[in-house]
Each structure stands twice: as structure tokens, then as C-alpha cells.
ZAVEXMAR-832781 format. One record per residue (C-alpha): residue number from 0; residue in one letter; x, y, z. Coordinates in Angstrom, 1 decimal. Last residue first. Example, Ala and Ser with C-alpha at 12.3 -4.5 7.8 and 13.67 -1.06 7.14 Angstrom:
<recs>
rec domi 1 fiba S east 13.7 north -1.1 up 7.1
rec domi 0 fiba A east 12.3 north -4.5 up 7.8
</recs>
This chain:
<recs>
rec domi 321 fiba X east -6.3 north 33.5 up 8.1
rec domi 320 fiba X east -9.9 north 32.3 up 8.2
rec domi 319 fiba X east -10.4 north 30.3 up 5.1
rec domi 318 fiba X east -8.7 north 27.0 up 4.5
rec domi 317 fiba X east -6.4 north 27.0 up 1.5
rec domi 316 fiba X east -6.5 north 24.9 up -1.6
rec domi 315 fiba X east -4.2 north 22.8 up -3.7
rec domi 314 fiba X east -5.1 north 20.3 up -6.4
rec domi 313 fiba X east -2.6 north 18.1 up -8.3
rec domi 312 fiba X east -4.0 north 16.2 up -11.3
rec domi 311 fiba X east -2.0 north 13.3 up -12.8
rec domi 310 fiba X east -2.8 north 12.2 up -16.4
rec domi 309 fiba X east -2.1 north 8.7 up -17.6
rec domi 308 fiba X east 0.4 north 6.9 up -19.8
rec domi 307 fiba X east 1.2 north 3.2 up -20.0
rec domi 306 fiba X east 4.2 north 2.1 up -22.1
rec domi 305 fiba X east 4.9 north 0.3 up -25.3
rec domi 304 fiba X east 7.5 north -1.6 up -27.4
rec domi 303 fiba X east 10.4 north -1.7 up -24.9
rec domi 302 fiba X east 10.2 north -5.5 up -24.4
rec domi 301 fiba X east 9.1 north -4.9 up -20.8
rec domi 300 fiba X east 6.3 north -2.7 up -22.0
rec domi 299 fiba X east 5.1 north -5.3 up -24.5
rec domi 298 fiba X east 5.0 north -7.8 up -21.6
rec domi 297 fiba X east 2.8 north -5.4 up -19.6
rec domi 296 fiba X east 0.6 north -5.0 up -22.6
rec domi 295 fiba X east 0.2 north -8.7 up -22.8
rec domi 294 fiba X east -0.9 north -8.8 up -19.2
rec domi 293 fiba X east -3.6 north -6.4 up -20.0
rec domi 292 fiba X east -4.9 north -8.6 up -22.8
rec domi 291 fiba X east -4.7 north -11.7 up -20.6
rec domi 290 fiba X east -6.7 north -10.2 up -17.8
rec domi 289 fiba X east -9.4 north -9.0 up -20.2
rec domi 288 fiba X east -9.7 north -12.4 up -21.8
rec domi 287 fiba X east -10.1 north -14.2 up -18.5
rec domi 286 fiba X east -7.9 north -17.0 up -17.4
rec domi 285 fiba X east -6.9 north -15.6 up -14.0
rec domi 284 fiba X east -10.2 north -13.8 up -13.7
rec domi 283 fiba X east -11.0 north -10.4 up -15.1
rec domi 282 fiba X east -13.2 north -11.4 up -18.0
rec domi 281 fiba X east -15.2 north -14.0 up -16.0
rec domi 280 fiba X east -14.7 north -17.2 up -14.2
rec domi 279 fiba X east -13.2 north -15.4 up -11.2
rec domi 278 fiba X east -16.0 north -12.9 up -11.3
rec domi 277 fiba X east -18.5 north -15.8 up -11.0
rec domi 276 fiba X east -16.6 north -17.4 up -8.2
rec domi 275 fiba X east -16.5 north -14.3 up -6.1
rec domi 274 fiba X east -14.2 north -14.5 up -3.0
rec domi 273 fiba X east -11.6 north -12.2 up -4.5
rec domi 272 fiba X east -12.4 north -11.6 up -8.2
rec domi 271 fiba X east -12.6 north -7.8 up -8.1
rec domi 270 fiba X east -9.6 north -7.6 up -5.7
rec domi 269 fiba X east -7.6 north -9.8 up -8.1
rec domi 268 fiba X east -8.4 north -7.4 up -10.9
rec domi 267 fiba X east -7.4 north -4.4 up -8.9
rec domi 266 fiba X east -4.1 north -6.0 up -7.8
rec domi 265 fiba X east -3.2 north -6.7 up -11.4
rec domi 264 fiba X east -4.1 north -3.2 up -12.5
rec domi 263 fiba X east -2.0 north -1.8 up -9.6
rec domi 262 fiba X east 1.0 north -3.9 up -10.5
rec domi 261 fiba X east 0.6 north -2.9 up -14.1
rec domi 260 fiba X east 0.6 north 0.8 up -13.0
rec domi 259 fiba X east 3.8 north 0.4 up -11.1
rec domi 258 fiba X east 5.4 north -1.4 up -14.0
rec domi 257 fiba X east 4.3 north 1.3 up -16.4
rec domi 256 fiba X east 5.6 north 4.0 up -14.1
rec domi 255 fiba X east 9.0 north 2.3 up -14.1
rec domi 254 fiba X east 9.0 north 1.8 up -17.8
rec domi 253 fiba X east 8.1 north 5.5 up -18.5
rec domi 252 fiba X east 10.6 north 6.9 up -16.0
rec domi 251 fiba X east 13.4 north 7.7 up -18.4
rec domi 250 fiba X east 10.9 north 9.7 up -20.6
rec domi 249 fiba X east 10.2 north 12.4 up -18.0
rec domi 248 fiba X east 6.8 north 13.8 up -18.8
rec domi 247 fiba X east 5.4 north 10.3 up -19.1
rec domi 246 fiba X east 3.0 north 10.5 up -16.2
rec domi 245 fiba X east 1.6 north 13.7 up -17.7
rec domi 244 fiba X east 1.0 north 16.5 up -15.2
rec domi 243 fiba X east -2.1 north 18.6 up -14.6
rec domi 242 fiba X east -2.2 north 21.5 up -12.2
rec domi 241 fiba X east -5.3 north 22.7 up -10.3
rec domi 240 fiba X east -5.2 north 25.7 up -8.0
rec domi 239 fiba X east -7.5 north 26.8 up -5.3
rec domi 238 fiba X east -6.8 north 30.1 up -3.5
rec domi 237 fiba X east -9.7 north 29.6 up -1.2
rec domi 236 fiba X east -11.5 north 26.5 up 0.0
rec domi 235 fiba X east -15.3 north 26.6 up 0.0
rec domi 234 fiba X east -15.6 north 22.7 up 0.2
rec domi 233 fiba X east -18.0 north 22.7 up -2.7
rec domi 232 fiba X east -15.3 north 24.1 up -5.0
rec domi 231 fiba X east -12.8 north 21.5 up -3.8
rec domi 230 fiba X east -15.3 north 18.7 up -4.5
rec domi 229 fiba X east -16.0 north 20.1 up -8.0
rec domi 228 fiba X east -12.3 north 20.0 up -8.8
rec domi 227 fiba X east -12.1 north 16.4 up -7.5
rec domi 226 fiba X east -14.6 north 15.2 up -10.0
rec domi 225 fiba X east -12.3 north 12.7 up -11.9
rec domi 224 fiba X east -11.2 north 11.2 up -8.6
rec domi 223 fiba X east -14.9 north 10.8 up -7.7
rec domi 222 fiba X east -15.6 north 9.1 up -11.0
rec domi 221 fiba X east -13.0 north 6.4 up -10.3
rec domi 220 fiba X east -14.4 north 5.9 up -6.8
rec domi 219 fiba X east -14.9 north 2.1 up -6.7
rec domi 218 fiba X east -18.3 north 0.9 up -5.6
rec domi 217 fiba X east -17.6 north -2.7 up -6.7
rec domi 216 fiba X east -20.2 north -3.3 up -9.5
rec domi 215 fiba X east -20.5 north 0.0 up -11.4
rec domi 214 fiba X east -17.2 north 1.7 up -10.7
rec domi 213 fiba X east -15.1 north -1.5 up -10.8
rec domi 212 fiba X east -16.7 north -2.5 up -14.1
rec domi 211 fiba X east -16.3 north 1.0 up -15.6
rec domi 210 fiba X east -12.6 north 1.0 up -14.7
rec domi 209 fiba X east -12.1 north -2.5 up -16.2
rec domi 208 fiba X east -14.0 north -1.4 up -19.3
rec domi 207 fiba X east -11.7 north 1.6 up -19.7
rec domi 206 fiba X east -8.7 north -0.8 up -19.4
rec domi 205 fiba X east -10.1 north -3.1 up -22.1
rec domi 204 fiba X east -10.9 north -0.3 up -24.6
rec domi 203 fiba X east -7.3 north 1.0 up -24.5
rec domi 202 fiba X east -6.1 north -2.6 up -24.5
rec domi 201 fiba X east -7.7 north -3.3 up -27.8
rec domi 200 fiba X east -6.0 north -0.4 up -29.5
rec domi 199 fiba X east -2.7 north -1.3 up -27.9
rec domi 198 fiba X east -2.9 north -5.0 up -28.9
rec domi 197 fiba X east -3.9 north -4.1 up -32.5
rec domi 196 fiba X east -0.9 north -1.8 up -32.9
rec domi 195 fiba X east 1.4 north -4.3 up -31.4
rec domi 194 fiba X east 0.2 north -7.1 up -33.7
rec domi 193 fiba X east 0.5 north -4.9 up -36.8
rec domi 192 fiba X east 4.1 north -4.2 up -35.9
rec domi 191 fiba X east 5.3 north -0.8 up -35.1
rec domi 190 fiba X east 8.6 north 0.5 up -36.7
rec domi 189 fiba X east 9.4 north 1.8 up -34.2
rec domi 188 fiba X east 9.3 north 1.4 up -30.5
rec domi 187 fiba X east 7.3 north 3.2 up -27.8
rec domi 186 fiba X east 3.7 north 2.7 up -28.6
rec domi 185 fiba X east 1.1 north 4.1 up -26.2
rec domi 184 fiba X east -1.2 north 2.4 up -23.7
rec domi 183 fiba X east -3.9 north 4.9 up -22.6
rec domi 182 fiba X east -5.3 north 6.2 up -19.3
rec domi 181 fiba X east -7.1 north 9.5 up -19.9
rec domi 180 fiba X east -10.5 north 8.8 up -18.4
rec domi 179 fiba X east -8.7 north 7.4 up -15.3
rec domi 178 fiba X east -7.6 north 10.9 up -14.2
rec domi 177 fiba X east -5.0 north 10.2 up -11.6
rec domi 176 fiba X east -5.2 north 11.9 up -8.1
rec domi 175 fiba X east -3.1 north 14.4 up -6.2
rec domi 174 fiba X east -4.4 north 16.3 up -3.1
rec domi 173 fiba X east -2.6 north 19.2 up -1.4
rec domi 172 fiba X east -4.3 north 21.0 up 1.5
rec domi 171 fiba X east -3.2 north 24.3 up 3.0
rec domi 170 fiba X east -3.6 north 26.0 up 6.3
rec domi 169 fiba X east -5.0 north 29.6 up 6.5
rec domi 168 fiba X east -7.0 north 28.7 up 9.6
rec domi 167 fiba X east -5.3 north 25.6 up 10.9
rec domi 166 fiba X east -6.1 north 22.5 up 9.0
rec domi 165 fiba X east -7.7 north 19.3 up 10.5
rec domi 164 fiba X east -11.2 north 20.6 up 9.7
rec domi 163 fiba X east -10.2 north 20.7 up 6.0
rec domi 162 fiba X east -9.3 north 17.0 up 6.1
rec domi 161 fiba X east -12.6 north 16.1 up 7.7
rec domi 160 fiba X east -14.5 north 18.1 up 5.0
rec domi 159 fiba X east -12.5 north 16.5 up 2.3
rec domi 158 fiba X east -13.3 north 13.0 up 3.6
rec domi 157 fiba X east -17.0 north 13.9 up 3.8
rec domi 156 fiba X east -17.0 north 15.2 up 0.2
rec domi 155 fiba X east -15.1 north 12.0 up -0.9
rec domi 154 fiba X east -17.5 north 9.5 up 0.6
rec domi 153 fiba X east -19.7 north 9.0 up -2.5
rec domi 152 fiba X east -17.6 north 6.2 up -4.1
rec domi 151 fiba X east -15.6 north 4.4 up -1.5
rec domi 150 fiba X east -12.2 north 5.8 up -0.4
rec domi 149 fiba X east -9.1 north 3.7 up -0.6
rec domi 148 fiba X east -8.8 north 2.7 up -4.2
rec domi 147 fiba X east -9.2 north 6.2 up -5.5
rec domi 146 fiba X east -7.1 north 7.6 up -2.7
rec domi 145 fiba X east -4.1 north 8.3 up -4.9
rec domi 144 fiba X east -2.9 north 11.3 up -3.0
rec domi 143 fiba X east -3.2 north 13.1 up 0.3
rec domi 142 fiba X east -1.4 north 16.0 up 2.0
rec domi 141 fiba X east -2.5 north 18.2 up 4.9
rec domi 140 fiba X east -0.4 north 21.4 up 5.6
rec domi 139 fiba X east -0.4 north 23.9 up 8.5
rec domi 138 fiba X east -1.9 north 21.3 up 10.8
rec domi 137 fiba X east -3.8 north 21.3 up 14.1
rec domi 136 fiba X east -7.2 north 22.8 up 13.4
rec domi 135 fiba X east -8.7 north 19.6 up 14.8
rec domi 134 fiba X east -6.0 north 16.9 up 15.1
rec domi 133 fiba X east -5.9 north 16.5 up 18.9
rec domi 132 fiba X east -9.7 north 16.6 up 19.1
rec domi 131 fiba X east -9.9 north 13.4 up 17.0
rec domi 130 fiba X east -11.6 north 13.9 up 13.6
rec domi 129 fiba X east -14.8 north 11.9 up 13.3
rec domi 128 fiba X east -14.3 north 8.9 up 11.1
rec domi 127 fiba X east -14.0 north 9.1 up 7.3
rec domi 126 fiba X east -10.2 north 9.9 up 7.5
rec domi 125 fiba X east -9.6 north 6.6 up 9.3
rec domi 124 fiba X east -6.7 north 7.1 up 11.8
rec domi 123 fiba X east -3.7 north 5.0 up 12.7
rec domi 122 fiba X east -0.5 north 6.8 up 13.8
rec domi 121 fiba X east 2.9 north 7.5 up 12.4
rec domi 120 fiba X east 5.5 north 9.9 up 13.7
rec domi 119 fiba X east 8.3 north 11.9 up 12.2
rec domi 118 fiba X east 10.4 north 14.4 up 14.3
rec domi 117 fiba X east 13.2 north 12.0 up 15.0
rec domi 116 fiba X east 13.5 north 9.4 up 12.2
rec domi 115 fiba X east 11.0 north 6.6 up 11.7
rec domi 114 fiba X east 12.0 north 3.1 up 13.0
rec domi 113 fiba X east 9.6 north 0.4 up 11.8
rec domi 112 fiba X east 8.3 north 2.2 up 8.8
rec domi 111 fiba X east 4.5 north 2.0 up 8.6
rec domi 110 fiba X east 3.2 north -0.6 up 6.2
rec domi 109 fiba X east 1.0 north -2.6 up 8.6
rec domi 108 fiba X east -0.2 north 0.5 up 10.5
rec domi 107 fiba X east -3.7 north 0.5 up 8.9
rec domi 106 fiba X east -6.3 north 3.3 up 8.7
rec domi 105 fiba X east -3.4 north 5.7 up 7.8
rec domi 104 fiba X east -1.9 north 8.8 up 9.3
rec domi 103 fiba X east 1.7 north 10.1 up 8.9
rec domi 102 fiba X east 2.6 north 13.0 up 11.1
rec domi 101 fiba X east 5.5 north 15.4 up 10.4
rec domi 100 fiba X east 7.1 north 18.0 up 12.7
rec domi 99 fiba X east 8.6 north 21.1 up 11.3
rec domi 98 fiba X east 10.6 north 23.7 up 13.2
rec domi 97 fiba X east 13.9 north 21.9 up 12.6
rec domi 96 fiba X east 13.7 north 22.7 up 8.9
rec domi 95 fiba X east 15.7 north 20.6 up 6.4
rec domi 94 fiba X east 12.8 north 20.5 up 4.0
rec domi 93 fiba X east 14.2 north 17.7 up 1.8
rec domi 92 fiba X east 14.7 north 15.1 up 4.5
rec domi 91 fiba X east 11.3 north 15.6 up 6.0
rec domi 90 fiba X east 9.7 north 15.6 up 2.5
rec domi 89 fiba X east 11.4 north 12.3 up 1.7
rec domi 88 fiba X east 10.0 north 10.7 up 4.9
rec domi 87 fiba X east 6.5 north 12.1 up 4.3
rec domi 86 fiba X east 6.3 north 10.9 up 0.7
rec domi 85 fiba X east 7.6 north 7.4 up 1.5
rec domi 84 fiba X east 5.4 north 6.9 up 4.5
rec domi 83 fiba X east 4.8 north 3.3 up 3.7
rec domi 82 fiba X east 1.0 north 3.8 up 3.5
rec domi 81 fiba X east 0.4 north 7.6 up 4.2
rec domi 80 fiba X east -3.3 north 7.5 up 3.6
rec domi 79 fiba X east -3.1 north 10.9 up 5.2
rec domi 78 fiba X east 0.1 north 12.9 up 5.3
rec domi 77 fiba X east 0.2 north 15.6 up 8.0
rec domi 76 fiba X east 2.5 north 18.7 up 8.3
rec domi 75 fiba X east 3.0 north 20.7 up 11.4
rec domi 74 fiba X east 5.0 north 24.0 up 11.5
rec domi 73 fiba X east 6.5 north 25.6 up 14.7
rec domi 72 fiba X east 7.1 north 29.3 up 14.9
rec domi 71 fiba X east 8.5 north 31.8 up 12.5
rec domi 70 fiba X east 8.3 north 32.1 up 8.7
rec domi 69 fiba X east 5.0 north 30.4 up 8.4
rec domi 68 fiba X east 4.6 north 28.4 up 5.2
rec domi 67 fiba X east 3.2 north 30.4 up 2.3
rec domi 66 fiba X east 6.1 north 29.9 up -0.1
rec domi 65 fiba X east 6.1 north 26.2 up 0.4
rec domi 64 fiba X east 2.4 north 26.0 up -0.2
rec domi 63 fiba X east 2.5 north 28.0 up -3.5
rec domi 62 fiba X east 5.6 north 26.0 up -4.5
rec domi 61 fiba X east 3.5 north 22.8 up -4.5
rec domi 60 fiba X east 4.9 north 20.2 up -2.0
rec domi 59 fiba X east 6.7 north 17.1 up -3.1
rec domi 58 fiba X east 8.0 north 18.5 up -6.4
rec domi 57 fiba X east 8.9 north 17.6 up -9.9
rec domi 56 fiba X east 5.7 north 16.0 up -11.0
rec domi 55 fiba X east 7.5 north 13.4 up -13.1
rec domi 54 fiba X east 10.3 north 12.6 up -10.7
rec domi 53 fiba X east 8.2 north 12.6 up -7.6
rec domi 52 fiba X east 5.6 north 10.4 up -9.3
rec domi 51 fiba X east 8.3 north 7.8 up -10.3
rec domi 50 fiba X east 9.8 north 7.7 up -6.9
rec domi 49 fiba X east 6.4 north 7.4 up -5.1
rec domi 48 fiba X east 5.3 north 4.6 up -7.4
rec domi 47 fiba X east 8.5 north 2.7 up -6.7
rec domi 46 fiba X east 7.7 north 3.1 up -2.9
rec domi 45 fiba X east 4.1 north 2.0 up -3.5
rec domi 44 fiba X east 5.3 north -1.1 up -5.5
rec domi 43 fiba X east 7.8 north -2.1 up -2.8
rec domi 42 fiba X east 5.0 north -1.8 up -0.2
rec domi 41 fiba X east 2.8 north -4.0 up -2.5
rec domi 40 fiba X east 5.5 north -6.7 up -2.6
rec domi 39 fiba X east 5.9 north -6.5 up 1.2
rec domi 38 fiba X east 2.2 north -7.1 up 1.8
rec domi 37 fiba X east -0.5 north -4.5 up 2.2
rec domi 36 fiba X east -3.0 north -5.8 up -0.4
rec domi 35 fiba X east -5.1 north -3.5 up -2.6
rec domi 34 fiba X east -8.7 north -2.4 up -2.2
rec domi 33 fiba X east -8.6 north -0.1 up 0.8
rec domi 32 fiba X east -12.1 north 0.1 up 2.3
rec domi 31 fiba X east -11.2 north -0.9 up 5.9
rec domi 30 fiba X east -14.4 north -1.4 up 7.8
rec domi 29 fiba X east -15.1 north 1.2 up 10.4
rec domi 28 fiba X east -13.3 north 1.5 up 13.7
rec domi 27 fiba X east -13.8 north -0.2 up 17.1
rec domi 26 fiba X east -10.8 north -2.5 up 16.8
rec domi 25 fiba X east -8.7 north 0.3 up 15.2
rec domi 24 fiba X east -7.3 north -0.9 up 11.8
rec domi 23 fiba X east -3.7 north -2.2 up 11.9
rec domi 22 fiba X east -4.4 north -5.4 up 10.0
rec domi 21 fiba X east -3.3 north -7.4 up 13.1
rec domi 20 fiba X east -6.1 north -5.7 up 15.1
rec domi 19 fiba X east -5.5 north -2.4 up 16.7
rec domi 18 fiba X east -6.5 north -1.2 up 20.2
rec domi 17 fiba X east -7.4 north 2.5 up 20.6
rec domi 16 fiba X east -5.1 north 4.9 up 22.4
rec domi 15 fiba X east -7.0 north 8.0 up 21.3
rec domi 14 fiba X east -5.0 north 8.0 up 18.1
rec domi 13 fiba X east -3.0 north 4.9 up 17.3
rec domi 12 fiba X east 0.7 north 4.3 up 17.5
rec domi 11 fiba X east 4.2 north 4.9 up 16.1
rec domi 10 fiba X east 6.5 north 7.4 up 17.5
rec domi 9 fiba X east 9.1 north 10.1 up 16.8
rec domi 8 fiba X east 10.7 north 12.6 up 19.1
rec domi 7 fiba X east 10.9 north 16.3 up 18.4
rec domi 6 fiba X east 13.3 north 17.8 up 15.9
rec domi 5 fiba X east 16.8 north 18.8 up 16.6
rec domi 4 fiba X east 18.3 north 15.6 up 15.2
rec domi 3 fiba X east 16.7 north 16.2 up 11.8
rec domi 2 fiba X east 19.5 north 18.1 up 10.1
rec domi 1 fiba X east 19.6 north 15.8 up 7.1
rec domi 0 fiba X east 18.5 north 12.1 up 7.4
</recs>
């Protein structure tokens, strides 16, 4: 880690000293709404996802935020829904600024790094709960991304209000989400076979059906992620920007992103079927038609015949008062 020795000490823990269960959620906290597992395999997928996103988007912090950071005095940056802390740890290495301290927050501590570097700390906090006093107006930057499977539908305005309250006056929020309306499997190899063309056409309909099913029957927030611009407008943030990136902007990462997305699709289908015999027997169960079609796209990706593409939207906004 570059030039981090001068930073303050690091720690792992929970805010307000609350006791945690084995899942990492506070004992007196709300139910964990995250829809995917937190095992070693999922941690590897999240780290791979971070690398692919970093390469395609081209930055960790938007240039408008970096340019506006205070030129003197301490700087505090928070990453909510931090998971493995991959984004926060890379940012700490990249910034090389001893004035900055970094805080990773998540409802669960299961994926936190065991020994974070000096100046980087991780704590448990649910962003839908009242903001602890120590975090109110505390941060120059708050970062979040890919919360579509972590925040229930309808809770996004409250989450954004809490995140904004954590910012100092003039502080910045950066939020990245995929737009699931634009997910599509695309051909990669030529000439295309009839079977590959048929598979990709069918899979486009299938993935949209999966998104619709999750939204209608499992309270997943796919529509909220698509409406993030309206949430930012309602939050009365200033200097709001919206930038769209294609997940296939860098061709060399297409297979990596497809693998990450396939892992997410598989986890989503397993979540839908968990503890539900009817769902398990249906389209998204182990032997379901939808599951098999999407698995076939994954196999086509591995053969170099296809890849998954989606749009990534990065929003930035500034708290009023500076």
C-alpha cells in the first residue's frame, strides 16, 4: 500500500458498539435484505466485478469529485454496501494522500478484509436505519454502487436521504447502478450459427422475464435502479451529473464481465427458489427452462461465441450548504 503509514489507525467493528450475529448484522437491527450469498465464492465474484467495472468505467472517483476535494485539512470518504472493500482499498492506494481516512460500511461484516491497512476501517451499519451521530455531516464523499439486490423496492429515497445526511455541507455522493432494461446477450464470433442466433434472441427475452419476475414477486428494486435520476432530483442535490458507460467498452474485459454477470444471474435464481418448492419446480429452478437457457448463454460466452452487455450509470451530486 503506497504512502499509507502516516494515516490514522484502522479497525473493524460495529457502530454504537452493538453486538453482531454470525451474519454480521447488528443483533437489534433490521432484517438483512441482501439477496446474494456472502461466501468465499461470492467474495471472489465481487472482487472480479470490481476489477471489470474499474477497467470499463476508467475511474474510482469521478473527476468532478476529485477536483473539488478540500486542498487543506483532513478528508473523510465512506463506502456503503462495501462488501469486500475492494473499491475502498484500491481508492486508498490510488489517492496517496495522508490526509484521507476511509470508512467501509455494510450491514454484514462477513466479507470485510481481516487486516485492513492503516487509515482504512470497516464497520457494520444498515443504511436504512437512523444515521448514528458519529456519521452525521461527517464525510466529504459517500460512495455506493450496485445496491439493486441490497435495497428493497421503495426504500431508495430513504437510503439516499440517509446518505445525504452523512455528507458535510458541499460533500459529494457517487452512486453507480446498472440499467437492467438494457441487458442483452450479444454475438462475438463469426460466422454465427443458427443455433447461436436463436439462443441469444431467446435469452434476451428470458433475462427480461427474470427481472420482471424478481420485481413483481420478490420486491427486488430493478425499477428503482432505473429511476435513480429522479431520486437524485427529489433529494435536492446540486451539481448533479449522470454518465452512462457500456460494460463492453474495453473488449478485453467482455468475458470477465460476462462471468461476473452469470454468477449474479445464478445467485438471483437460487435466491428466488430458496425455500419455495413451487419456484423450485418452475422456470427458474435447477431444471427450469429459464435456468437452462441462461446457462447455455454462459457456455456460449466461455466458447467465445457471445457475451453479456449492460449499461452502467454513474450519478454524482453535491449536498447544498457549502
